[in-house]
N, C-alpha and C positions, 0 to 999 in steps of 0.2 A: 564281492562286494553283496552286500545285500539289498534288496530291491526297493525296500524302505528308505533307507541313504538314499539310494540315486531317485528317488522319488522328489526328497526332500532338498537335494542340491540342486533338482533341476528348478523346482518352485522358486528356489531362491534365488538362483541364476536370472529365472523370468521376471521378478521383484524387484532386483536391482536392473535389468537391462532398461523396464519400464519407467526408473526411477533416474535415469540417466538424461538430464538436460544443458547441455552442451551450451552454450548462448553461441550465438553468430559472429560470422569471424569479422563484421565489420563494427560490432560492439566493440569500447574501447577494453580497458583491463579493469576486471573490478576491483573494489577497494577493499572485500573480503575474499576469503579462499573458498569456494566452490567446492564442495565435494557429496557427491550425491551417487556414490557406490554402495554397495552393499555392505563397508565398513560405518557407514554413518546412516542404512535404514530406518534401523531401531529408534536411534536417537532421532531423527526426522519424525517418526511417527511419535514420539514422545514428543515434543514439539506439538506436531498437529494435536493429537486428543487435548495438550494444556490451552491451547488456542479458543478451541471451540468448548471448552470444560467453565460452565458458570463458578466451579469451584475458588478461582481465582478472588472473586467477588463477597464482601463481608456477608452478604445473605444470599447467594448461591444462586444467584438471580442473571447478574452479568457475565458475558464471557467477551473474548476480545471479538468475537465474531457478530457480536450483540449490534457492535459500530462499524467492522469490517466485515463486511459481506461476499463471500467468495461471488455472489451473482451478479454485485455490482465491481469488480474488481477490487474486491476488499474495499470497497467505500462504503459509504449506503447512503440511500437516497428517498427515503418516507420524510425525511424531514429536512430542514436547511442546517441544525445543526446538532450536534452529538445527545444523546439521551444518557443517563446513566442509574444509578441505586435509586430506585423508588422513584423514578422519573426524573429525576434533577435534569434540567435544562443545563447543558454547556456554552459555550461561547462560541466555538468554530466545528467545519463542516470535517468528515471524519475523512483526511485524506485516504486514496489509493495504495496499499502496501503492493507495489510489483516495483521488481528491477529495483529492488532495496541493496543489494547487493552493490551501486554504483553511488551508494548516496553517502556521506560524509558529515552532512550535518540533518538530524531529523527533526521532525514537527514543521509544523508554519514558522514556526520562530526560530527554530534551530535550537531547541532547548537542549537537546541530547546530541551528542557527539559519538554515539557509537550503539549500534543495536542490541549489544548485549544489555545495556542499561535502560532503552527505550522504555518496556514494558515495565518499570519502577516508577513511572509515572502516571498513569494511567490505574494500575492496580491501587497505588496508596493516594490517588485524587480522591478527597471528600465527594465531590460531585460526579467521581465518574463507577470504579468499583469498591473502593472506602474502604481498603481493606489495610492488612498491615500484611508486611513479608515475614512478618514470626508466623501469623498466626494459618497463612496461608501453608506455610514449611509444614505446621502442626496439623493441617489438615490434611495434607500430600503423607506425614508419618503414618498416619492414623488408616491408611485405605489400603486396601490390598491390590485391588486393583494396580495402583501408582507405585507400591515396591515391586512389583513385577515387573512393572515397564521400565522404574529405572536401573533395576537389575538388567533387563536384555538392551538397554544405552550403553552402560557405564560398568556393566559388570558385578556390582552389586548394590545392592539395596539401601545403602547411603542417599539421603534425600536431604538437600541443602539450596540456597538461592543462588550460588554459583550456576549447578547442572539445571535446574528448572528455566533460568534466563539462555542459557547457553543451547539448553532444547528449541525455548523459542524461537532463538535468532537460527536456529540452522530451519526449523520449517520456513519460517520466512523470506531466507535465502532462495527457496526453491521456490519459489513466486514469481517466476521470469516470464512476460510476455513479450514473445518473439515470433510467432505466427499470426499476422494481419495481413489483410492484402498488400499493403508496402511490404514486409515482410518478404513476402511470396513476387512481386516485385523486384523487389533487391534481390530477391536471388532464381531472378527470370523463370519464374514457373506462373505469374502473372503477367497483363499489364496493366494499362490506367486508362479510363475511358478520357474520351477528350474533356469532358467537361475537368475531370479531378487531374487529367495535368492542366490544365488554366488554376485550377484551386491550387494546386503543387507551386506553381511558381507565384501567386499570389503570396504561399504560404510562406517560400524564400524568402521575397522581398518584404514581406512586415512581419512575421512573425519569427523567421527560424534564429535572430538574435538570440533572443530567449529562452526560444522551446525549440532545442537545437536538438536537431535529426545526429543519430538515430533513438535516441531514448526520447526524446522530446522535451527536453527542460535542462539548462543548465546547470540546475544545482545551485544558483546563487538566491540571493534577497533581493526582490526588488519592489518599489512604491509605482505601482499603475494607474494610479490617479483614483481609485476609491474613497468616497467619503467615508469619515469612521463612522461605523454605528453606534448611535446612540445610546444605546440598552447598555452594551458592551465593554465600551470605550478601549477597544482593543488595539494599541499600538503597535501589535507584532514583536518585529525583533526588536525594537527600541525595550522592550521587559526585559530582554536579554541584554542587550549591551550597556544601553542608558546613554548610547551615542544621539544628540537632535536628530541628526541624517537618517539616521534608522527608523525614525518615526513612519508609521504602517507600510514597511518592507516584509513581505511575506515572502515564503517559500515560492518558489517557482514550480506551478505542479506541471507531472506527464501530462501531453495531450495521448498518450497512450488509453486506449480504450474508453475514451472520452464520451460516449453513447451512454455506455455503463453508467457513470460517477456522477451524471448530476444529483445537486443542485451546483451550481459554481461558485467559485472565489473561496476565499477561506469561510466566509459567515453564511457561504451557501445563498448568496441573495438573488443569483439568475439560474431562472429553472430551466433555460434553453438558450442550444448553440446561439442563435441567434442577436440575443439579447448581450450575451459576451463578447461578440464582433459589434455590436453598436455603442455599446461602453467604449469601446478602443476608435470608433471612428467619429462618433458623433460628442461624446462629452468634453466639457472645457478640461483642457490638459496645461491650465497656470497654475499646479499645486507647487509650491515653493520645491519639492523634496521629492518628483515625479523623477522616476529611473532616466535618463538620457534616450532610452531607447524609442521614448513613447512624447518627447519634446515637441517633435513635429507631426502636422495633419498626417493620417491616414485616411486615403479617399479612397472609397468603395462605394461600387453601386450597387442597387439592390441585385443583380444578377451577380456581380463576383462576390457577394457574399453570399450565394447559392453555390457558385462554385469552391469558394472555398470550404465549405460544408461540406460539400461532396469529397474534397479532398481528406477533410478530418476525418468522416468516417471509416475513410481505409485503413485508419490505427486501433479501429474493433479487433481484438483476435478475440474469436467466436469458442475455437478452440481451448484458448486458455480460460474461460469464463465458461465452461462447460467438461473441463480438465476434473475427474473424479477424483484422483491423487489429492487435491486441493480441498474437496469440500469435507464435510460432517465426517469424522468415522465412526459410524453406525455399529459397527459389528464390539467396537472396543467401548464409547461409551452410551450404547443403552444396553450393556450387563448392569442387573440389579445389582446396587452400595449403596453407602450411606453417607451422606455428604453434609449429614446436620450439624455436625461440628465448628 
């Protein structure tokens, strides 16, 4: 066997082993098939490149990562609601794109029921990327870089929407966050402090029914007693189902990486965790369709609120945030190229 081939094979094995991300045994079974082996490595890299490339937008200025930053657990923190092409202002806060393999319905209102088609919404939305799929495919077909990446991922240079969307899905499925202090405690690698234990007990009593561990969401839609925003008039799940009782129901977000994903709620109205807790403790719960879990009063002292927050920050996964495999693919996207079409 030639020496060069041995080196190449070794590098391939290293890349594949670094990319394997088995989920913890205390996670439920995912809804999507997870394969992060050498067989899918090139497909995932294609999806990663597409995710960070503004070529998906009409004027080549907005990428998926513009609203879903890896430094914010693939959410954003610089404004309450997302901004799109020509600095258009949206009406919702960008949710964290983590542990998507366990989600059946996506977006705040469940408008998409499969990750393979979810990207169609922001790409074609006039206030987000304002592009057409046909023009995106045309730009990709004219790109020498993407012809090469699609060939590596699929074995040929044929570029179509199905392949593009599948690649985006494969990259997003790798965004598994499972190495927080909470996870280390679950694996007997760490222990909670006394304050964190108190906070955990409060969490189990008051929060776990909706933000169910270990994913810290039950993936359902709930009315949590928020007043409707008078500007956006966003009715949430009702926009999809047209059922009155679904008015102001929004997807229960995961609490994982909570410190990285502020501001909070579907419209980013709260900047701090204590403000969120105060909403559940202090605000009036007399709304007609408020979720049953919130119809009773939640009584927490100031110290108990602090204890609860001390537990919530154990859900931060610093290793996930710092993982270079998730970040901008500099070696690929910083190559000179023409995306002016």
